[in-house]
C-alpha positions as CSV (number, residue, x, y, z in Angstrom):
1,M,44.7,68.1,111.6
2,G,45.4,66.4,115.0
3,M,47.3,67.5,118.0
4,R,51.0,66.8,118.3
5,P,52.1,64.6,121.2
6,A,53.5,66.5,124.1
7,L,57.3,66.4,124.5
8,P,58.6,65.2,127.8
9,R,59.8,68.1,129.9
10,K,62.3,68.5,132.7
11,L,60.5,69.9,135.7
12,F,62.3,72.3,138.1
13,K,60.4,72.7,141.4
14,V,61.0,75.5,143.9
15,G,59.5,74.8,147.4
16,P,60.1,75.3,151.1
17,L,62.6,73.1,152.8
18,G,63.0,73.6,156.6
19,T,63.6,77.3,157.1
20,G,64.8,77.9,153.5
21,W,63.9,77.0,149.9
22,A,65.0,74.2,147.6
23,V,65.2,73.5,143.9
24,Q,64.4,70.0,142.7
25,C,64.7,68.6,139.2
26,D,62.7,65.5,138.4
27,D,62.1,64.9,142.1
28,E,65.9,65.0,143.0
29,A,67.1,67.7,145.3
30,H,69.7,70.0,143.8
31,E,70.3,73.0,145.9
32,S,68.9,74.8,149.0
33,F,68.7,78.6,149.5
34,D,67.9,81.1,152.2
35,T,65.1,82.9,150.2
36,K,62.5,82.0,147.7
37,E,63.8,84.6,145.3
38,E,67.3,83.0,145.3
39,A,65.8,79.6,144.7
40,R,63.6,80.9,141.9
41,A,66.6,82.6,140.2
42,A,68.7,79.4,140.4
43,A,65.8,77.3,139.0
44,N,65.4,79.7,136.1
45,K,69.1,79.7,135.4
46,Q,69.1,75.9,135.3
47,A,66.0,75.8,133.1
48,R,67.6,78.3,130.7
49,A,70.7,76.0,130.4
50,C,68.4,73.1,129.8
51,Q,66.5,74.9,127.1
52,D,69.7,76.1,125.5
53,A,70.9,72.4,125.3
54,G,67.6,71.5,123.5
55,T,65.6,69.9,126.3
56,P,62.2,71.4,127.0
57,C,61.6,72.3,130.6
58,R,59.5,74.4,133.0
59,V,59.8,75.9,136.4
60,E,57.1,75.6,139.1
61,V,57.2,77.7,142.3
62,R,55.1,76.4,145.2
63,G,52.3,78.8,146.0
64,E,52.4,80.5,142.6
65,L,49.9,79.6,139.9
66,G,51.6,81.0,136.8
67,Y,51.1,84.1,134.7
68,A,48.4,86.7,135.6
69,G,47.4,88.9,132.7
70,S,49.6,89.8,129.8
């Protein structure tokens, strides 16, 4: 049994922008925020809406590598 091809995913990126933080989707700037936490929350909210609409997606936060432990 072979592997299934990967589905294209929307990518939401959270990263620094000047003195604040920004959310980008597919390399297009969407919003800017004062704190990393606000930007992460907005990216997760956008990703949830995307998932609910049936489009696979993921959120990457600059400086964070992913899940640690379980």
